[in-house]
N, C-alpha and C positions, 0 to 999 in steps of 0.2 A: 250543141256546144256546152261544155261545163261552165257553170255559173262562175262569176267572179266572187271571191272570197271577200267578205267585209269584216274589217277589223277596227278595234278601238283602243287607244293608249290611256291608261289611267296613272297620272302622276301623284304619288301620295307623300304628304309631308307638311306639317304646319309651316316649316321654314321655307316652303315655296310660296305659301300663301301670304307670309308676313314680310316677304321680301328680303330674308336674310341670305337667301341662296337663290340664285337664278338657274332656271331649268337649263340643263345641257343636254336632256335625254330625248325630248320631243322631236326635235330635229333629226337626230340620228335614226331614231325609230321609223319616223315617217319616211325617211329616204329608203330604208331598208324595206319597209311595206311596199313602197311603189316599185322598187327593183323586183320585189318577189310577186308582184301582180296583185296585190291584196289592196282593195280599195278603203282608204282611210276613212271613216265615218266621223271621227272626231278625236280631238285630245283634252281630257279633263283633268283638273287638278283638284284634288280633295284633301280634307285635313285628316290628322290622326284621330278620328272618332270612328267608334266602332259601328253605330247605326249608320252613319253615311256611307262607310266603306261597304257594309254588307248589302245596301241597297244597290249601290253602283255596281258591286260585283253581279249581283243577280239581274239587275236591269240591263246591263251591257251584254251579259251572258245570253240573254232572250233575243237581243237584237243583232247579235253579230257572230262571225264564225271564229273569229281569233280575237281574244283580249290580252294585252300585255300590261303588266303593272310594274311600276319601277318604285322603289323605296319600302322601308318597313319591314325588312327581313333580317335586321341586325340582332344584336344580343341585348339591346336596352328595353326598358319597360314601354317605350313609346313606339316600338316596332311590332306593329300588330297585325301585319299583312298574313301571316301564316295562320293565327288562331282564327282571324275573320273569314279567311277562305274555307277553312274546315267547318266552320259554323254554317257559312252560306250554302255549302254543298252537302251537309249533313254528315260529315266524315269525323271520326274520332283521331285526336293527336296521340301518337304512341311513340315509344322510343324504338327506332329502326337500325338494325345492324348494318344495312346498306348505306344509309345516309352517314352513320358513324364512320364508316370506311372512307367515304368521299370526304368527309370533313378532316379526318385524319391526314389524308393526302395533302389536303390544301394546307394545313399548318406545316406539314413536313417541307413543302416548297418553299416556305418562308424560313426554315429552319427553326420551327418552334414545335412544341408537343401540345397536342389536344387532348384534355381529360373531360369526361362529361361533367364535372364540377365547375368548369371554366365558363360553359354556356349550355344552352339547351338546343343548339344546331340540329342534334340527331332526333329531337323530338318532331315528328313529321306526320301529317295527315295520312291516314290509310288511303290507299289507291292512287296517291299522287305520285308522279315521277320525280326523280332527283335530277336536277341540271348541274352539270359539273361547272364550277366557277373557275376558269382558268387564270383569273388574275386577282383573285381575292379569297376571302375565307368562307363567308356564307353561302352555302348552295342555294340554288333557286329551285322553285317548285313549277309542276306543270300537271294539269289536269285535262285528260281527254275522255269526252263522252259525247255520243250521239252526233259525231262528226264535228264536234267544236273542241277548242282548245282555249285554256286559259294559262298563262304563264307568269310567275311572280319572279322578278329579277331585282338585283340592287340597285340603289339609286346612285352608286358610285358610277360616272360616266365610263371609265376605262373598262370597268368590269362588265357593265351592261352590254357596251358594243362588242365585246368579244364573245359574250354569251348568246347574243342575237345571232351572231355569225355561225358559232359553232355548235350551239345546241338548238336553239328556238328554230330558225330557218330549215335545217334538216329534219326537225320534228314535223313541221308543217308539211314538207315535201313529201314525207313519208306516209303521213296518216291523213291528210286533207286533200280531197279532190280539187284541183286548182283549173281555173280557166285557162285557155291557150292565149288569152288577150290580156293586155296590161295597160296601165296609164303610163304615158312616155311625157318627158318634158324635153323639148327640142331646143336647145340653147345656142343662141348666137351672142358671143362676148365682144363688146366694142369698146373703144377708149376715144377720149378727147372731145366728145360732143355730149352735152346734157340731154336727157330725154325730152324736154320740151322742144329743144331745137330740132331733135330727130324727127318727132310725130307732128309737129305744128309748122316748121319751116323747111327742112331738108328733104323729108319725104312724107308729105301730107297724108298721102293715100295708103301708107305702108301697112297701118294697123288693120284697114278694111280688107286689104289684099291678103294679110296673113290670116284673117278670119276664115279664108277659104280652106286653109289647112288645119286649124284648130282654134282653141281658144287662146287670146293672147294676153300677155303680161310683160311689164318692163320693171326691172329692179336696178336702181342705181347703186354702183359700186364705187370702191374708193376713187377711181380715175376713169369710170366709163359706165356703160349700161349694159346689162344683160337683157336680152330680148328672148322670151321663152313662149314657145308654143305647145300647149298641151293638147294630147290626143289620146284616143283608147283604140287599141287594136292589136293586131299580131306584129311579130318583128318585121314581116315583110310590109305590113302598112306602115310601120315606123320609117322604114328605108325610103318608101316612096313618098312619104310626107316631109322627111328631112331633105330629100332631092327638091321637092317643090319650094320648101322655104329657102334653100340656098339659091335657087333659080330666081325667085322673087327678089331677095335681098342683094344679090350680086349684080342685079340689073340696075341698082340705084346708086346714087351719090354716096351712100353709107359704105360701100364696099371696102374703100382704102382704110376704114376705120375699124375693121374687123381683125381682130387677133386671135380667135379660136372659134371653132364649132364644137361646143362640147362643155363640160363642166370641170376640167381639170384645173386646180388652183394654179395661178400664175408661176410661182417658184418651181413647182413640179413640172410645169409645161415647158418652161425655159430649159431646166435640166435634160427633159426628154428631148427637146429639139437639139440641144448641144451633143447629147449622147448619139443621136441619129447621125449627126454630122461628124461625130468621132473628133471633137474639139473640146479643148479644157477652158474653164472661166476663172477669173479672179476679179476680186474688187478692191478699190481704195475708197474707204468710206470716211467722210468728215461729218457732216451734218447728220448723218444717219446713225452714226456712232455704232455700227456693227449690226444694225437691224437687218439688212439685206443678207448678210452672212447668215444670221441666225434663221431667218426664214428658208434659206436654201438648205442648210444642215438639218432643219426639221424633216426634210424629205429622205426617206431610207435609200440608201445608196448612192447619195450625192457625191460620196468621195471619188466615185469613178469619172466625175466630170469636173467638180469644183476643187481647185487647188487651195484657195484660201482668200483672206481679206486682211487688208492693212488698215487698221484705224487710225487715220492722222488727223488728230483733232485740232492740236495747237499748231500755229504756223511754224514754229520751230521744228515740229516734228515732220511737216510737210516738206520742209527745206532737207533735214538730215536723212530721212528715210526714202522719200520720194524724189528728191533732187530739185523741188520748186526753187526758183531762184528769188533772191532777195528783190532783183529789179522787178521782177513780174508782180511781186506782193506790193512793193511800194507804188508801181505805176498803175496797177489794175486791181489789187485786193485779192484776198483770199477766196471771195465769192465772185469770180469772174471765168469767162470761158478760157482765157489764157493760162489762169491757174489750174483749171480742170484739165488742160491739154497736158500740161506738164506733169501733173499728178498721174494721168493714164500712162504716159511714157514711162515714167519712173516705175510704176506698177509693173508694166511689161518687162521693163528691165531686171526687176528684182525677181518676180515669180515666173516670168516665161510663159504665161499661158497663151492660147490662141485668141481668146476673146476678152478683152479687158475693159472695165467701166470704172470712172471715178465720179464721186458725188462731192459737191460742196456748195453749201447753201446756208440759209438764215431760217432757222425754226422757230425763233422768237420765245418769249414775248419780247425781248430786249434784242438789241443789235441791229435793228433795221434803220434806213435813212430814206430820204427823198428819193435818192437815186437808186438804192437797193432796199426796198420795203422787205418786212418781214414776210416770208413766202417765196423770196427769190432762190432759185437753185440753178446750178450749172453742172453740166455732165460732159465728161470726155469719154469718148469709145474708141477703143483700137481693135480692129480685126483684120487679120492678114494684112494687106497693105493700106488698109483704109482706116482714116483717123478723122473723125468729126467731133464737133462739140455743140451743145444746144443750152439755152437760156430760157427758164420758164418761171412764171409767177402763179403760186396756187394759193387759194385761201384756206383758212382754218387755224386752228389752235396748234401748240406745240406737238402734241402726240399725233394729231390728224395729220400735220404738215409731213413729219417724218414718216408716216405711211404713204402719203402721197408721193413724196420724194423716192422712197424704196420701190414703190409699184411702177412710177414711170421709168426708173432706171432699169428695171426688168424689162419693161416694153422696149426700151432702147436695144436691148440685148437681142429681142426678136427682130427689131427693125434691122440691126446689123447682120444678122443671119439671113435677112430677107426672107423672113416667116410672115410677117405681117402683109407684106405686099405680094405674096405668091399665090394669092387665091385665084 
């Protein structure tokens, strides 16, 4: 069996070490490495210093099969990656027509003209491959030798992600012999129970039982816990391990709290479930202020399912747009199941979606009371001939509460579609 490729990620930039910019590339590249079956040996952040960069390039080359760097290939003086790579591998930097052509295409895509006086993007190490940048201006670099590969990519996350998919991974697949085995993370996504309750009270032996499948980890999320079992093997090994993991968990009291087997983000998962059922969805948002609609429309193709959101923040708007009665507001208040019910009925009347949900709550820090403290939220859900409401109290500051309100509302949509309880 072919050996598993080993890879390392080098994140370059003083701004990363000073805290001025948070790294957004390591997670993306680590995920792509895992999916490609490459064993990630580490992620190292280094400054814009020639001696440190050169040593890291050479050391990681000696220890790994694939090295990916991010940052330092732009047009300014502190962009040193290209020059240091050339020095580390004993290559001269020369003007190259093939690189100039690639740079020209990049600029034309943005409606701009490139000339050699603008920057020295076309000055490139000899024997290095040029990597097309489909989302930016600076081309990437790649060096293949002795069955190893080092690639230098931009630090801009949207550029790097596309170049990994379109340039780097195909280069690896074509030129490096890969193992048939991979590292897999088998994920069970739960809601409503904190991890200490899951593993210490609800199912105390769950961790030990899952260890028979692979290594175990739990990751708290906005409104639940992801349980991940990691293992190494073939696709068939993965399928068998996932079946065993499901068999174990579904035999426990945790089963009703599972909303997904896999890693699909909740908004995308909701849309996919609605698409499979051929239904449309709509929202009436008060306390979340359009956050849930924003999350849904971040998903490409959401217009096939999502009709729209009515953000009705003030009580007057709830009355005029959604038909909430003054009697309901006076007797029960805006943050009440009664108000949430009238909101969702008004939403259904206005937009005519198959699945409708309303949000009304108190995100704070002001506005709470003894009866309705900050974190109180009410939902109204209408699906077919079913209408139900729920009231909950969540902890957190304003930003966190809005996230939790939105997350739980999306989970209620799965509940209405009977996704959560159909395992």
